[in-house]
N, C-alpha and C positions, 0 to 999 in steps of 0.2 A: 255237471262238470263244465267249467268255463271253456269256451272255444278260444282258438288262438287269435281270432279277429272279432272286432265289434264295430258295427256300421249302422246302428239304429239312428234315425234322424239325419240332420244335416249340420254343417258347421258354418259360422259366419267369420270371415277373416278380413283384417285390415292390413293393407300394405305397410311394412315397416313396424308392425306390432307383433309381440309374442303372445298376445291373449287370443285364445280360441273359445268362441261362444257357441254352445250347443243349442240346437233347435229340436225339441222332442227327444232329448237324450237323458239317460239315467246312468251316468258314468260311475258314480260311487256305488250305486246298487249293483252294477255289473262287476264291481271289484276291480276296476281299472286302476292299476298302481304305477304302471310304467309302460314303456314301449314307444312306438313311432306312429304319428298320424300321417296317413297317406291320402292326399287330397286329389279329387278327380278334376284337376285343373293344372294348367302350366304353372309350376312353382317349385318349391322345395319341400322335402320331407321335414316334419316338425317333431323332433324327439321330445317326449313328455318330461318336463321338469317337476311338475306337481299337479295333482287333481284337486282343485279347490272346492268344487261343488258338483251337483249332478249336471250342471250346464256350463261349467267354466274349467278350462285347463290352461295352465301357463306352460308354454313351450320353452325349450332351451335355445331355440333360434327364432329370429323374426321372420315373418311371412314375406317372401320376396315377390310373390305373384300379385295379380290384380285384386283389389278389394271386391268382395262379393260373398254369396252363400253357395256352398258346394256340397256334393256328396263326398263321402270320405270312408275310410276304414282305419281302425286302430289296430296295429299289429302289437299284440300284448307281449310283455316280457315273459317268455316261457322259463321253466326251471332250468332248461339247458342254457338259455341265453344268460340267465342270472349267474349260473355257474361259470360260464365263460367270462363274464364281467368280473366276478370275484377272483377267478384264477389270474386274469390279466392284471388286476391290482396287486395281487400277491407276488406275481412274477416281477412286476416293475419295482416293487418295494425290495424284494430280495436281491435283485440285480444292483440296486443302489447300495444296499448294505454290504454286498460282496465287494464292491469297489472300495468301500470304506474300511473293509477288513473287520467288521464287527458282527458278522453273521454267526448264528448259533442254530444247530440242527434241532428241529422240533418233529413231533410224531404225527400230528394232524393239524388241520386248520379249518376255519369256517367262522360262522357268526357265533355270538355268545349263546344264543338260543340253541344252536346246533351242538354245543358242547355237551349237552345232557346225554347225547348218544354215546359218549365216552366215559360216563360216570363210573362204570364198572372196571375200567382199565387199572392195571397194577400201579403201585407206588413208583414215582419217577416218570410216569407218562406225561408228555408235554403237549399242550394244545395252544395254537396261536390264533388270536382274534385280530383280524385286520379290518380297520374302519377308516377308509380313505387312505391318508398317508401315515396314520398312527397305528402302531401294532402293540398288543399287550399279550404277554405269555402267561399261561396258567400251568401249574405242575401238580400232579396227584401227590398229596402229602402222605397217603397211606393206601392200603388196599381197600379201605372202606369206600363204598359207592358214594360219589359226589363229594369226597373230601379233597377239595382243591386248595392250593396255595396260589396267591396272586391277587390282582394282576401285577406283573413285573414289566419294566421297560424292556423292550426288545430292540436289538441293534444298538444304535447310538444311545448312550446314557444321557442323563440330564445335563444341561449346560452348566458348567462350573463358573466360578467367579472370574471376571475379567482380570487378566494379569496386569501388574503395574511395572513400568520400566523407567528407571531413573538413570541419570548420568553419574558415573562413578569417578574414578581417578583418571586424570589425563597426564600421561608421562611423556616427557620430551626425550626423544631418541637422537642418536648421532646422525649426521646427514647421510651416511652410507647405509643406514638401516631402513627397512621397509616399515610402512605404517601397520599397526595392529589394532584389532578390535576383539574384545572378549566379553562374555556375559557371565555374571556370577549371581548367586542367590537361589532361592527355592520357595516352594509354596505359593507361587503366583507373584512374588515380589522379586524383581530382578534388577540388576544394575549393569549398565553398559560401560565398559572401560576402554579407553583409547590409548594408543601409543603413537605419537606424531613425531616424525623426524624433523630435526632443526634444519633450517635452510642453510645453504652454503654461504660462507662469508664472502661478500663481494669485494671489489677493489674500492679504495678510497676515491671519492669523487674529486674532480678537478674544479678549481676556482679560476675565474677570469682575472687577469692582471690588466686593468684598463690604463689607457693614456688619453689625455685631453688633447684634442686636435681642433684648432680654429678653422672655421669655414664660413667666410663672409661675416655676417653679424652673429653667427652662432658659435657655440662651443660644444663639440660633440665628443663622444667616447669611442675609442677604437680598441680592439682586442690586441694588446701587445704580446700576450703570451697566456698559457694556462699553467697554473702552479698548484702544488700540494697534492696531486693525485697519484694514482698507481696505474700501471699498464700503459697502453698507447694513448698519447694525447689526442683529444678530439680535434677535428678540423674546425677552423674558424679564425685562426690568427690573421689579422689584417681586416677583419670584418668590423662593421660599426653596430652600435647599439641602437635599434629602432624601437618603435612603439610596441611591436609584437614579438620581438626577439632580435637576432643578429641579421643584418642586411648587408648587401654588397655595395649598394650605391650610397655615397655619403649624403646625397640629397634626401634620402629616406631616414637619416639618422635624426634623433631627437636632440633638441637644444637643452643642455643640462642646466643652463642658467635660469630657466623659467621666464615668466612674463615680467615686463618692466613695471615697477611699482608707481604709484601716483607721485606727481611732482610735489616736492616739499616747498616750504616757504623760503623766500629769498633771504640770504644772510646779509651781514653788514659789509659794506664796501668802503675802503679807505680812499678818499678823493683828494687829500692834501689840504692846502689853504683854500678858503672860500674865495670864489671869483664871481663877480656880478654877471659875467657873460656865460657862465656855465649853467647847464640844466641839471638839476638834481632830482632824484627819485627817493621814495621811502627806503630808509636803510643806509643812505650815503652818509659817510662820516667826514667832517671837515674841521679845520681849526680857524678861529677868528676871535678878535678881542671882544671882551664884554663891554658894558657901558662905562666901566672905570679904566678901560685900556689894558685890562689884564688878559693874558692869553687864556683861551677856553676851547673846549672841544664840543662840537654840536653834532646831533644826528637828525636827519631830515625825516619829517612825519608825512610829508606830501610831496608830490611832484611840483617843483617850482623853479623859477629863474629870476635872478636879480631880487631875491628876497633875503636881505641880510639877517643872519640868525638872531642877533641881539635885539632887532627891532620887530621880529615877526614870530611871536611865540606859537602861532597856529601852524607854522610851517617847520619850526625847528624846536628842539628840546636839548637841554644840557645832557651831554653823555654822562652816565654814572661814573663818579670818580673825578669829574672835572667840574667843580663848583667854584665860582669866583669868591674871592675873600670879602668883597664889599657888595652890599645890596643897596640899591638906590630906590628908596620909597617915594622920592619927590617931596615937595612941600605941600602942606595942607592948603596953602593959599594959591597953588598953581591952578591955572585955568583948566576947565574940564576937558579941553581938547588936547592937552599936553600928554604925550605918551610917556609913561613911567617905566623905568627898568627896575623890576623887583629882584633881579639877580638871584644869587644864592647866599647861603650863610658864609661868613668870613672864614677863610681857611685857618 
């Protein structure tokens, strides 16, 4: 008969490791299956997770003492301790199922191998097998020995399909009604319906009635009144329109005329009869006789003084609509230095 303690040989331990190495040990031969390793050194008890060989055990905790080889004793799992462990698991499971409201009374419980002790029970006898957090229920189908039905899920049943939820109708309600929400559907397919009250109709908004006010070189806008709205008029009559809204100081008001555009070309200026002492610039318009003594109108092409129009075609040109009736082409026998007046076509 196995004793409750096993202490043959020594153990080698490494700080921070869960591996227990045996020196001169025969753990599997001694049928070590579980329990606690108590080390003859300052450190922690090592609950056995698995017996891997005659000289190797994996503990459930890491060794927190110093690295070294020590004497030890293994406190075996006795039948009493195993029963306590199984009962603790069963109680914890049952408490959880009681909270869920899914509990069902059974007649006995234990491991699957221990069920054979109840093979002769009458029809309807129930037996619960609990393995960790999973429970399976077996029920005697008849009075025949060993005639069991199962396993059946115990407590919470299998997880069903995930439900689907869609948006259904959205109804507009009157402003004085409360919002509503309701769910319709079945079989895992549901629809969420809403009733949303309409907002209360507000007052009509006010519009600014502006007036243009000169201020130095600027033209600014001032609020003369508010029109077209309902309820009390807003404050602001007499304020000015600034860059970011209404302002009280006219200096902060914006100029509504905008920037000055680029300077355009100079237009035609009427200067009357040509005079030798006057200075003329491009665009000046004068009257003077042509080479035949006929009155004509001339426009200056350059800035000039004492440059008679009919004798200086580089400084003056006939103004459109004022063409002399006679053109003087000169004589072919004229000297090359004689200035000729080509005039215009006869009127």
